[in-house]
C-alpha positions as semicolon CSV with decimal commas, in nm:
position;residue;x (nm);y (nm);z (nm)
1;M;1,486;2,693;17,816
2;L;1,283;2,637;17,504
3;L;1,506;2,819;17,255
4;P;1,841;2,918;17,404
5;R;2,045;3,188;17,237
6;D;2,378;3,169;17,414
7;I;2,418;2,796;17,478
8;N;2,429;2,474;17,282
9;P;2,103;2,371;17,115
10;E;2,147;2,023;17,269
11;L;2,036;2,178;17,598
12;S;1,705;2,307;17,463
13;I;1,369;2,152;17,541
14;Y;1,281;2,137;17,169
15;Y;1,590;1,934;17,083
16;N;1,548;1,693;17,373
17;G;1,176;1,663;17,305
18;A;1,263;1,554;16,952
19;I;1,491;1,281;17,090
20;I;1,207;1,155;17,312
21;L;0,970;1,173;17,017
22;Q;1,205;0,959;16,805
23;Q;1,205;0,694;17,077
24;L;0,826;0,702;17,100
25;I;0,794;0,657;16,726
26;K;1,017;0,348;16,749
27;E;0,835;0,204;17,050
28;D;0,494;0,335;17,154
29;N;0,341;0,258;17,497
30;V;0,671;0,237;17,681
31;D;0,715;0,271;18,057
32;I;0,833;0,618;18,161
33;I;1,150;0,480;18,326
34;N;1,237;0,252;18,034
35;L;1,185;0,546;17,798
36;Y;1,434;0,749;18,000
37;R;1,685;0,462;17,987
38;N;1,648;0,441;17,608
39;V;1,687;0,817;17,572
40;K;1,985;0,819;17,810
41;N;2,158;0,555;17,594
42;E;2,124;0,777;17,286
43;S;2,209;1,110;17,442
44;N;2,350;1,253;17,759
45;M;2,014;1,389;17,878
46;S;1,971;1,459;18,247
47;L;1,662;1,348;18,434
48;N;1,555;1,710;18,484
49;T;1,581;1,784;18,111
50;Y;1,396;1,461;18,035
51;M;1,107;1,554;18,262
52;L;1,087;1,911;18,127
53;S;1,090;1,781;17,770
54;L;0,826;1,521;17,849
55;D;0,614;1,793;18,011
56;W;0,650;2,005;17,697
57;L;0,536;1,710;17,481
58;F;0,237;1,662;17,711
59;L;0,141;2,030;17,707
60;S;0,170;2,031;17,327
61;D;-0,066;1,729;17,303
62;I;0,204;1,519;17,141
63;A;0,246;1,256;17,414
64;V;0,051;1,143;17,717
65;V;0,135;0,938;18,026
66;N;-0,144;0,702;18,129
67;E;-0,230;0,589;18,483
68;S;0,001;0,285;18,465
69;G;0,303;0,505;18,383
70;E;0,328;0,430;18,012
71;V;0,408;0,705;17,764
72;K;0,232;0,698;17,429
73;L;0,184;0,930;17,135
74;C;-0,142;1,114;17,098
75;S;-0,330;1,037;16,780
C-alpha cells in the first residue's frame, strides 16, 4: 500500500522507503542484506515491506541494486 487511509502510516511503502533512503544516505554501496539488518535495527520493518519499499525506490530511479548485490543511490 503506497498511501494507506485506514491504517498506520508506518505500514506504508513511502514511509518505509524513507527509512531505507536515510540508511543509504548514511552508507552508500551497502550489501542488500546488511542494509536490511541496519533498517531492521531502526524500525520493525518486515522483509516483505523492505523488498516492496526497495522495489519502489528502484522504480522511482532513487536507488539501484548492482550485480554484486549492493544497493546504491542513483545520481
